[in-house]
C-alpha positions in Angstrom: 77.4 87.5 98.5 77.3 90.2 95.8 80.5 90.9 93.9 80.8 94.5 95.2 80.7 93.3 98.8 83.4 90.7 98.0 85.6 93.4 96.4 85.0 95.7 99.4 86.2 93.0 101.8 89.2 92.2 99.7 90.1 95.8 99.5 90.1 96.0 103.3 92.4 93.0 103.4 94.7 93.7 100.5 94.5 97.4 99.9 93.5 99.4 96.9 93.6 97.2 93.8 95.2 99.8 91.5 98.1 100.2 93.9 98.3 96.4 94.3 98.5 96.0 90.6 101.2 98.6 90.3 103.3 96.9 93.0 102.8 93.4 91.6 103.5 94.3 88.0 106.7 96.0 89.1 107.8 92.9 91.0 107.0 90.7 88.0 108.9 93.1 85.7 112.0 92.4 87.8 111.5 88.6 87.3 111.1 88.9 83.6 114.3 91.1 83.3 116.4 88.3 84.8 118.7 86.6 82.3 117.4 83.1 82.9 113.7 83.9 83.1 112.8 82.5 79.7 114.7 79.3 80.4 112.8 78.5 83.6 110.2 75.7 83.5 106.6 77.0 83.4 105.8 75.8 86.9 108.7 77.8 88.3 107.7 80.9 86.3 104.1 80.5 87.6 105.1 79.9 91.2 107.4 83.0 91.1 104.6 85.0 89.5 102.1 83.9 92.2 104.6 84.6 95.0 105.1 88.1 93.7 101.3 88.5 93.7 101.2 87.4 97.3 104.1 89.7 98.2 102.3 92.6 96.5 99.2 91.9 98.7 101.5 91.8 101.8 103.1 95.1 100.9 99.9 96.8 100.0 97.6 95.3 102.6 97.7 93.4 105.8 101.2 92.0 106.4 99.9 89.9 109.3 97.3 88.0 107.2 98.7 84.5 107.7 97.1 83.0 104.6 99.3 85.2 102.4 102.4 83.6 104.0 100.9 80.1 103.7 100.2 80.7 100.0 103.9 81.7 99.4 105.0 78.5 101.1 102.5 76.5 99.1 103.7 77.7 95.7 107.3 77.1 96.6 106.3 73.6 97.9 104.7 72.7 94.6 108.0 73.3 92.7 109.9 71.5 95.5 107.6 68.5 95.1 108.2 68.3 91.4 112.0 68.5 91.9 111.9 65.8 94.6 109.9 63.5 92.2 112.4 64.2 89.4 115.4 63.6 91.6 113.9 60.5 93.3 113.9 62.1 96.7 
């Protein structure tokens, strides 16, 4: 499939990219302004970034697209798994 066709399909699902970028960057700015952001482990920072990206897609596009919700759960689960391993759970 040509890249332009893929982008067109994604646009239908997630909305206009420029608007998505604006929403997502604003959400991430809130994270980075938090007092403890710089002390968070890298996996927590990345999971939170990715969750904000998925939230941006939900806000800008199809809120009923279940994969977006699964992805949010998945990123949280990855951090949870590390914490369980570290805590011997």
